[in-house]
FILOLUM-67959 format. One record per residue (C-alpha): x, y, z. Coordinates in steps of 0.1 Angstrom, whole numbers, plus 5000, padded with zeros to 4 digits. Last residue first. Layout:
% residues N
<guvo><c1>X</c1><c2>Y</c2><c3>Z</c3></guvo>
...
//
This chain:
% residues 255
<guvo><c1>5268</c1><c2>5051</c2><c3>4986</c3></guvo>
<guvo><c1>5239</c1><c2>5062</c2><c3>5008</c3></guvo>
<guvo><c1>5211</c1><c2>5080</c2><c3>4989</c3></guvo>
<guvo><c1>5189</c1><c2>5049</c2><c3>4988</c3></guvo>
<guvo><c1>5188</c1><c2>5043</c2><c3>5025</c3></guvo>
<guvo><c1>5182</c1><c2>5079</c2><c3>5036</c3></guvo>
<guvo><c1>5156</c1><c2>5069</c2><c3>5062</c3></guvo>
<guvo><c1>5135</c1><c2>5052</c2><c3>5035</c3></guvo>
<guvo><c1>5105</c1><c2>5074</c2><c3>5027</c3></guvo>
<guvo><c1>5107</c1><c2>5080</c2><c3>4989</c3></guvo>
<guvo><c1>5077</c1><c2>5098</c2><c3>4974</c3></guvo>
<guvo><c1>5073</c1><c2>5090</c2><c3>4937</c3></guvo>
<guvo><c1>5052</c1><c2>5114</c2><c3>4917</c3></guvo>
<guvo><c1>5026</c1><c2>5109</c2><c3>4890</c3></guvo>
<guvo><c1>5005</c1><c2>5137</c2><c3>4905</c3></guvo>
<guvo><c1>5013</c1><c2>5166</c2><c3>4928</c3></guvo>
<guvo><c1>4994</c1><c2>5199</c2><c3>4925</c3></guvo>
<guvo><c1>4966</c1><c2>5192</c2><c3>4950</c3></guvo>
<guvo><c1>4987</c1><c2>5182</c2><c3>4980</c3></guvo>
<guvo><c1>4964</c1><c2>5201</c2><c3>5004</c3></guvo>
<guvo><c1>4937</c1><c2>5178</c2><c3>4990</c3></guvo>
<guvo><c1>4955</c1><c2>5150</c2><c3>5009</c3></guvo>
<guvo><c1>4962</c1><c2>5117</c2><c3>4993</c3></guvo>
<guvo><c1>5000</c1><c2>5121</c2><c3>4991</c3></guvo>
<guvo><c1>5001</c1><c2>5136</c2><c3>5026</c3></guvo>
<guvo><c1>4981</c1><c2>5107</c2><c3>5039</c3></guvo>
<guvo><c1>5005</c1><c2>5082</c2><c3>5024</c3></guvo>
<guvo><c1>5035</c1><c2>5101</c2><c3>5038</c3></guvo>
<guvo><c1>5020</c1><c2>5101</c2><c3>5073</c3></guvo>
<guvo><c1>5012</c1><c2>5064</c2><c3>5069</c3></guvo>
<guvo><c1>5049</c1><c2>5057</c2><c3>5062</c3></guvo>
<guvo><c1>5058</c1><c2>5072</c2><c3>5096</c3></guvo>
<guvo><c1>5029</c1><c2>5052</c2><c3>5112</c3></guvo>
<guvo><c1>5044</c1><c2>5020</c2><c3>5100</c3></guvo>
<guvo><c1>5077</c1><c2>5026</c2><c3>5118</c3></guvo>
<guvo><c1>5110</c1><c2>5030</c2><c3>5101</c3></guvo>
<guvo><c1>5142</c1><c2>5011</c2><c3>5106</c3></guvo>
<guvo><c1>5169</c1><c2>5028</c2><c3>5127</c3></guvo>
<guvo><c1>5201</c1><c2>5049</c2><c3>5125</c3></guvo>
<guvo><c1>5190</c1><c2>5075</c2><c3>5100</c3></guvo>
<guvo><c1>5216</c1><c2>5062</c2><c3>5075</c3></guvo>
<guvo><c1>5199</c1><c2>5028</c2><c3>5078</c3></guvo>
<guvo><c1>5222</c1><c2>4998</c2><c3>5080</c3></guvo>
<guvo><c1>5226</c1><c2>5001</c2><c3>5117</c3></guvo>
<guvo><c1>5189</c1><c2>4994</c2><c3>5123</c3></guvo>
<guvo><c1>5189</c1><c2>4964</c2><c3>5100</c3></guvo>
<guvo><c1>5221</c1><c2>4950</c2><c3>5117</c3></guvo>
<guvo><c1>5205</c1><c2>4955</c2><c3>5151</c3></guvo>
<guvo><c1>5174</c1><c2>4937</c2><c3>5138</c3></guvo>
<guvo><c1>5195</c1><c2>4908</c2><c3>5127</c3></guvo>
<guvo><c1>5213</c1><c2>4905</c2><c3>5160</c3></guvo>
<guvo><c1>5180</c1><c2>4905</c2><c3>5179</c3></guvo>
<guvo><c1>5165</c1><c2>4880</c2><c3>5155</c3></guvo>
<guvo><c1>5193</c1><c2>4855</c2><c3>5157</c3></guvo>
<guvo><c1>5211</c1><c2>4849</c2><c3>5124</c3></guvo>
<guvo><c1>5200</c1><c2>4818</c2><c3>5105</c3></guvo>
<guvo><c1>5176</c1><c2>4838</c2><c3>5083</c3></guvo>
<guvo><c1>5140</c1><c2>4831</c2><c3>5075</c3></guvo>
<guvo><c1>5128</c1><c2>4847</c2><c3>5107</c3></guvo>
<guvo><c1>5143</c1><c2>4880</c2><c3>5096</c3></guvo>
<guvo><c1>5121</c1><c2>4880</c2><c3>5064</c3></guvo>
<guvo><c1>5090</c1><c2>4874</c2><c3>5085</c3></guvo>
<guvo><c1>5098</c1><c2>4902</c2><c3>5108</c3></guvo>
<guvo><c1>5101</c1><c2>4925</c2><c3>5079</c3></guvo>
<guvo><c1>5068</c1><c2>4914</c2><c3>5065</c3></guvo>
<guvo><c1>5052</c1><c2>4917</c2><c3>5099</c3></guvo>
<guvo><c1>5062</c1><c2>4953</c2><c3>5099</c3></guvo>
<guvo><c1>5092</c1><c2>4973</c2><c3>5112</c3></guvo>
<guvo><c1>5099</c1><c2>4994</c2><c3>5081</c3></guvo>
<guvo><c1>5129</c1><c2>4991</c2><c3>5058</c3></guvo>
<guvo><c1>5124</c1><c2>5016</c2><c3>5029</c3></guvo>
<guvo><c1>5090</c1><c2>5028</c2><c3>5019</c3></guvo>
<guvo><c1>5083</c1><c2>5040</c2><c3>4983</c3></guvo>
<guvo><c1>5051</c1><c2>5060</c2><c3>4981</c3></guvo>
<guvo><c1>5035</c1><c2>5063</c2><c3>4946</c3></guvo>
<guvo><c1>5011</c1><c2>5090</c2><c3>4934</c3></guvo>
<guvo><c1>4979</c1><c2>5092</c2><c3>4914</c3></guvo>
<guvo><c1>4958</c1><c2>5124</c2><c3>4913</c3></guvo>
<guvo><c1>4923</c1><c2>5122</c2><c3>4898</c3></guvo>
<guvo><c1>4910</c1><c2>5156</c2><c3>4887</c3></guvo>
<guvo><c1>4897</c1><c2>5143</c2><c3>4854</c3></guvo>
<guvo><c1>4924</c1><c2>5162</c2><c3>4835</c3></guvo>
<guvo><c1>4951</c1><c2>5141</c2><c3>4853</c3></guvo>
<guvo><c1>4934</c1><c2>5109</c2><c3>4843</c3></guvo>
<guvo><c1>4957</c1><c2>5092</c2><c3>4818</c3></guvo>
<guvo><c1>4988</c1><c2>5110</c2><c3>4830</c3></guvo>
<guvo><c1>4983</c1><c2>5097</c2><c3>4866</c3></guvo>
<guvo><c1>4976</c1><c2>5062</c2><c3>4852</c3></guvo>
<guvo><c1>5009</c1><c2>5062</c2><c3>4833</c3></guvo>
<guvo><c1>5029</c1><c2>5075</c2><c3>4862</c3></guvo>
<guvo><c1>5015</c1><c2>5051</c2><c3>4887</c3></guvo>
<guvo><c1>5020</c1><c2>5022</c2><c3>4863</c3></guvo>
<guvo><c1>5057</c1><c2>5030</c2><c3>4861</c3></guvo>
<guvo><c1>5060</c1><c2>5031</c2><c3>4899</c3></guvo>
<guvo><c1>5040</c1><c2>5000</c2><c3>4903</c3></guvo>
<guvo><c1>5061</c1><c2>4982</c2><c3>4878</c3></guvo>
<guvo><c1>5092</c1><c2>4990</c2><c3>4899</c3></guvo>
<guvo><c1>5074</c1><c2>4973</c2><c3>4928</c3></guvo>
<guvo><c1>5067</c1><c2>4942</c2><c3>4908</c3></guvo>
<guvo><c1>5102</c1><c2>4939</c2><c3>4894</c3></guvo>
<guvo><c1>5117</c1><c2>4943</c2><c3>4929</c3></guvo>
<guvo><c1>5094</c1><c2>4916</c2><c3>4943</c3></guvo>
<guvo><c1>5102</c1><c2>4892</c2><c3>4915</c3></guvo>
<guvo><c1>5140</c1><c2>4897</c2><c3>4917</c3></guvo>
<guvo><c1>5142</c1><c2>4899</c2><c3>4955</c3></guvo>
<guvo><c1>5167</c1><c2>4871</c2><c3>4963</c3></guvo>
<guvo><c1>5198</c1><c2>4893</c2><c3>4966</c3></guvo>
<guvo><c1>5190</c1><c2>4929</c2><c3>4974</c3></guvo>
<guvo><c1>5174</c1><c2>4959</c2><c3>4957</c3></guvo>
<guvo><c1>5178</c1><c2>4994</c2><c3>4945</c3></guvo>
<guvo><c1>5152</c1><c2>5017</c2><c3>4929</c3></guvo>
<guvo><c1>5119</c1><c2>4997</c2><c3>4928</c3></guvo>
<guvo><c1>5132</c1><c2>4979</c2><c3>4959</c3></guvo>
<guvo><c1>5127</c1><c2>5012</c2><c3>4976</c3></guvo>
<guvo><c1>5091</c1><c2>5001</c2><c3>4977</c3></guvo>
<guvo><c1>5057</c1><c2>5006</c2><c3>4961</c3></guvo>
<guvo><c1>5026</c1><c2>5017</c2><c3>4979</c3></guvo>
<guvo><c1>5001</c1><c2>5031</c2><c3>4954</c3></guvo>
<guvo><c1>4982</c1><c2>5062</c2><c3>4964</c3></guvo>
<guvo><c1>4951</c1><c2>5071</c2><c3>4945</c3></guvo>
<guvo><c1>4932</c1><c2>5104</c2><c3>4949</c3></guvo>
<guvo><c1>4898</c1><c2>5115</c2><c3>4937</c3></guvo>
<guvo><c1>4879</c1><c2>5134</c2><c3>4911</c3></guvo>
<guvo><c1>4846</c1><c2>5149</c2><c3>4900</c3></guvo>
<guvo><c1>4822</c1><c2>5122</c2><c3>4913</c3></guvo>
<guvo><c1>4817</c1><c2>5106</c2><c3>4879</c3></guvo>
<guvo><c1>4855</c1><c2>5104</c2><c3>4873</c3></guvo>
<guvo><c1>4860</c1><c2>5089</c2><c3>4908</c3></guvo>
<guvo><c1>4833</c1><c2>5063</c2><c3>4900</c3></guvo>
<guvo><c1>4851</c1><c2>5054</c2><c3>4867</c3></guvo>
<guvo><c1>4885</c1><c2>5053</c2><c3>4886</c3></guvo>
<guvo><c1>4876</c1><c2>5026</c2><c3>4911</c3></guvo>
<guvo><c1>4875</c1><c2>4995</c2><c3>4889</c3></guvo>
<guvo><c1>4905</c1><c2>5002</c2><c3>4868</c3></guvo>
<guvo><c1>4926</c1><c2>5014</c2><c3>4897</c3></guvo>
<guvo><c1>4916</c1><c2>4983</c2><c3>4917</c3></guvo>
<guvo><c1>4925</c1><c2>4959</c2><c3>4889</c3></guvo>
<guvo><c1>4958</c1><c2>4977</c2><c3>4879</c3></guvo>
<guvo><c1>4970</c1><c2>4978</c2><c3>4915</c3></guvo>
<guvo><c1>4961</c1><c2>4941</c2><c3>4920</c3></guvo>
<guvo><c1>4981</c1><c2>4933</c2><c3>4889</c3></guvo>
<guvo><c1>5012</c1><c2>4947</c2><c3>4905</c3></guvo>
<guvo><c1>5016</c1><c2>4932</c2><c3>4940</c3></guvo>
<guvo><c1>4993</c1><c2>4902</c2><c3>4941</c3></guvo>
<guvo><c1>4994</c1><c2>4893</c2><c3>4904</c3></guvo>
<guvo><c1>5031</c1><c2>4899</c2><c3>4900</c3></guvo>
<guvo><c1>5041</c1><c2>4880</c2><c3>4932</c3></guvo>
<guvo><c1>5019</c1><c2>4850</c2><c3>4924</c3></guvo>
<guvo><c1>5031</c1><c2>4850</c2><c3>4888</c3></guvo>
<guvo><c1>5067</c1><c2>4847</c2><c3>4899</c3></guvo>
<guvo><c1>5059</c1><c2>4820</c2><c3>4924</c3></guvo>
<guvo><c1>5040</c1><c2>4800</c2><c3>4897</c3></guvo>
<guvo><c1>5069</c1><c2>4805</c2><c3>4872</c3></guvo>
<guvo><c1>5092</c1><c2>4790</c2><c3>4898</c3></guvo>
<guvo><c1>5120</c1><c2>4809</c2><c3>4914</c3></guvo>
<guvo><c1>5152</c1><c2>4790</c2><c3>4921</c3></guvo>
<guvo><c1>5171</c1><c2>4806</c2><c3>4892</c3></guvo>
<guvo><c1>5159</c1><c2>4840</c2><c3>4902</c3></guvo>
<guvo><c1>5169</c1><c2>4838</c2><c3>4939</c3></guvo>
<guvo><c1>5140</c1><c2>4835</c2><c3>4963</c3></guvo>
<guvo><c1>5129</c1><c2>4858</c2><c3>4991</c3></guvo>
<guvo><c1>5091</c1><c2>4858</c2><c3>4990</c3></guvo>
<guvo><c1>5075</c1><c2>4893</c2><c3>4994</c3></guvo>
<guvo><c1>5037</c1><c2>4896</c2><c3>4992</c3></guvo>
<guvo><c1>5018</c1><c2>4928</c2><c3>4987</c3></guvo>
<guvo><c1>4987</c1><c2>4948</c2><c3>4996</c3></guvo>
<guvo><c1>4991</c1><c2>4986</c2><c3>4997</c3></guvo>
<guvo><c1>4969</c1><c2>5001</c2><c3>4970</c3></guvo>
<guvo><c1>4954</c1><c2>5031</c2><c3>4988</c3></guvo>
<guvo><c1>4922</c1><c2>5043</c2><c3>4971</c3></guvo>
<guvo><c1>4907</c1><c2>5077</c2><c3>4981</c3></guvo>
<guvo><c1>4873</c1><c2>5093</c2><c3>4974</c3></guvo>
<guvo><c1>4851</c1><c2>5063</c2><c3>4967</c3></guvo>
<guvo><c1>4814</c1><c2>5070</c2><c3>4962</c3></guvo>
<guvo><c1>4779</c1><c2>5060</c2><c3>4972</c3></guvo>
<guvo><c1>4787</c1><c2>5046</c2><c3>5007</c3></guvo>
<guvo><c1>4771</c1><c2>5012</c2><c3>5008</c3></guvo>
<guvo><c1>4765</c1><c2>5005</c2><c3>4971</c3></guvo>
<guvo><c1>4798</c1><c2>5021</c2><c3>4962</c3></guvo>
<guvo><c1>4817</c1><c2>5000</c2><c3>4988</c3></guvo>
<guvo><c1>4799</c1><c2>4968</c2><c3>4977</c3></guvo>
<guvo><c1>4808</c1><c2>4974</c2><c3>4941</c3></guvo>
<guvo><c1>4844</c1><c2>4982</c2><c3>4949</c3></guvo>
<guvo><c1>4849</c1><c2>4951</c2><c3>4970</c3></guvo>
<guvo><c1>4829</c1><c2>4928</c2><c3>4946</c3></guvo>
<guvo><c1>4848</c1><c2>4941</c2><c3>4915</c3></guvo>
<guvo><c1>4881</c1><c2>4934</c2><c3>4933</c3></guvo>
<guvo><c1>4869</c1><c2>4899</c2><c3>4943</c3></guvo>
<guvo><c1>4859</c1><c2>4891</c2><c3>4907</c3></guvo>
<guvo><c1>4892</c1><c2>4903</c2><c3>4893</c3></guvo>
<guvo><c1>4911</c1><c2>4882</c2><c3>4918</c3></guvo>
<guvo><c1>4947</c1><c2>4894</c2><c3>4926</c3></guvo>
<guvo><c1>4934</c1><c2>4914</c2><c3>4956</c3></guvo>
<guvo><c1>4921</c1><c2>4882</c2><c3>4972</c3></guvo>
<guvo><c1>4894</c1><c2>4897</c2><c3>4994</c3></guvo>
<guvo><c1>4880</c1><c2>4900</c2><c3>5029</c3></guvo>
<guvo><c1>4861</c1><c2>4932</c2><c3>5037</c3></guvo>
<guvo><c1>4861</c1><c2>4950</c2><c3>5070</c3></guvo>
<guvo><c1>4842</c1><c2>4983</c2><c3>5075</c3></guvo>
<guvo><c1>4853</c1><c2>5014</c2><c3>5093</c3></guvo>
<guvo><c1>4841</c1><c2>5045</c2><c3>5111</c3></guvo>
<guvo><c1>4860</c1><c2>5060</c2><c3>5140</c3></guvo>
<guvo><c1>4851</c1><c2>5062</c2><c3>5177</c3></guvo>
<guvo><c1>4882</c1><c2>5044</c2><c3>5191</c3></guvo>
<guvo><c1>4863</c1><c2>5012</c2><c3>5193</c3></guvo>
<guvo><c1>4853</c1><c2>5016</c2><c3>5156</c3></guvo>
<guvo><c1>4890</c1><c2>5018</c2><c3>5146</c3></guvo>
<guvo><c1>4899</c1><c2>4988</c2><c3>5167</c3></guvo>
<guvo><c1>4869</c1><c2>4969</c2><c3>5152</c3></guvo>
<guvo><c1>4881</c1><c2>4978</c2><c3>5116</c3></guvo>
<guvo><c1>4916</c1><c2>4966</c2><c3>5124</c3></guvo>
<guvo><c1>4904</c1><c2>4933</c2><c3>5139</c3></guvo>
<guvo><c1>4879</c1><c2>4928</c2><c3>5111</c3></guvo>
<guvo><c1>4906</c1><c2>4931</c2><c3>5084</c3></guvo>
<guvo><c1>4927</c1><c2>4905</c2><c3>5103</c3></guvo>
<guvo><c1>4898</c1><c2>4882</c2><c3>5107</c3></guvo>
<guvo><c1>4890</c1><c2>4885</c2><c3>5070</c3></guvo>
<guvo><c1>4924</c1><c2>4873</c2><c3>5059</c3></guvo>
<guvo><c1>4930</c1><c2>4885</c2><c3>5023</c3></guvo>
<guvo><c1>4927</c1><c2>4920</c2><c3>5036</c3></guvo>
<guvo><c1>4906</c1><c2>4951</c2><c3>5028</c3></guvo>
<guvo><c1>4898</c1><c2>4977</c2><c3>5054</c3></guvo>
<guvo><c1>4871</c1><c2>5001</c2><c3>5041</c3></guvo>
<guvo><c1>4877</c1><c2>5034</c2><c3>5059</c3></guvo>
<guvo><c1>4852</c1><c2>5062</c2><c3>5066</c3></guvo>
<guvo><c1>4873</c1><c2>5093</c2><c3>5071</c3></guvo>
<guvo><c1>4873</c1><c2>5115</c2><c3>5102</c3></guvo>
<guvo><c1>4910</c1><c2>5122</c2><c3>5107</c3></guvo>
<guvo><c1>4913</c1><c2>5093</c2><c3>5131</c3></guvo>
<guvo><c1>4899</c1><c2>5071</c2><c3>5103</c3></guvo>
<guvo><c1>4926</c1><c2>5081</c2><c3>5079</c3></guvo>
<guvo><c1>4953</c1><c2>5074</c2><c3>5105</c3></guvo>
<guvo><c1>4939</c1><c2>5041</c2><c3>5114</c3></guvo>
<guvo><c1>4936</c1><c2>5029</c2><c3>5078</c3></guvo>
<guvo><c1>4972</c1><c2>5040</c2><c3>5071</c3></guvo>
<guvo><c1>4986</c1><c2>5023</c2><c3>5102</c3></guvo>
<guvo><c1>4968</c1><c2>4991</c2><c3>5094</c3></guvo>
<guvo><c1>4981</c1><c2>4992</c2><c3>5058</c3></guvo>
<guvo><c1>5016</c1><c2>4998</c2><c3>5070</c3></guvo>
<guvo><c1>5017</c1><c2>4967</c2><c3>5092</c3></guvo>
<guvo><c1>4985</c1><c2>4948</c2><c3>5096</c3></guvo>
<guvo><c1>4950</c1><c2>4939</c2><c3>5082</c3></guvo>
<guvo><c1>4949</c1><c2>4968</c2><c3>5057</c3></guvo>
<guvo><c1>4964</c1><c2>4950</c2><c3>5028</c3></guvo>
<guvo><c1>4942</c1><c2>4971</c2><c3>5006</c3></guvo>
<guvo><c1>4929</c1><c2>5005</c2><c3>5020</c3></guvo>
<guvo><c1>4897</c1><c2>5019</c2><c3>5006</c3></guvo>
<guvo><c1>4888</c1><c2>5054</c2><c3>5017</c3></guvo>
<guvo><c1>4854</c1><c2>5072</c2><c3>5018</c3></guvo>
<guvo><c1>4859</c1><c2>5109</c2><c3>5028</c3></guvo>
<guvo><c1>4833</c1><c2>5127</c2><c3>5049</c3></guvo>
<guvo><c1>4856</c1><c2>5141</c2><c3>5075</c3></guvo>
<guvo><c1>4875</c1><c2>5164</c2><c3>5052</c3></guvo>
<guvo><c1>4912</c1><c2>5173</c2><c3>5058</c3></guvo>
<guvo><c1>4939</c1><c2>5147</c2><c3>5056</c3></guvo>
//
């Protein structure tokens, strides 16, 4: 991403894809606000960025809380004066079959994964309009296109992100705000490790099966998804909005 003066918010920035995204923006000269439910995780990433000579701040927040979202955006604007890029990455992924899924679990997935995107977009966009534009990247998933057993809530939330991305992109295209979605496939993150731990199959065997299941021959790495996110946000990508960028090693094209 060009431009060393950009102010970027990354939710779910305390690990995995979010950490990779935050680090890549910072290495390009942006100031990054790392948001995570666990403050210590956000601070660890921010400190790593600062130790490498970058600029970053850590903020703890529940992304499903309207009050927390307003606080994060308000504090960012008070400190830096504007927000140029928003990356909605925070998500949870319980593996529960539909008939075993409680309403509370369903609502938790929806509020963390989908409502959080609505809340952050709603809060950030007015400042972007005032400043002449901006870029929003919403991290969805290939589960928006094709899914597995036990992912009903997660798949629904991620498909909702794709639809919301298109709608918001259309609403604010004339205000120079570009909104795109990135759909990662299987990526070696704490979320993937967590899903493996829930299975009876030994980790090494399960990871081998994950790698073999990808047409490209391996699962992705967080930095590979970060590259796509940075492309989506880049001013060099000025004619793309409302798009879905699939980065899944060929998973969803394999019959």
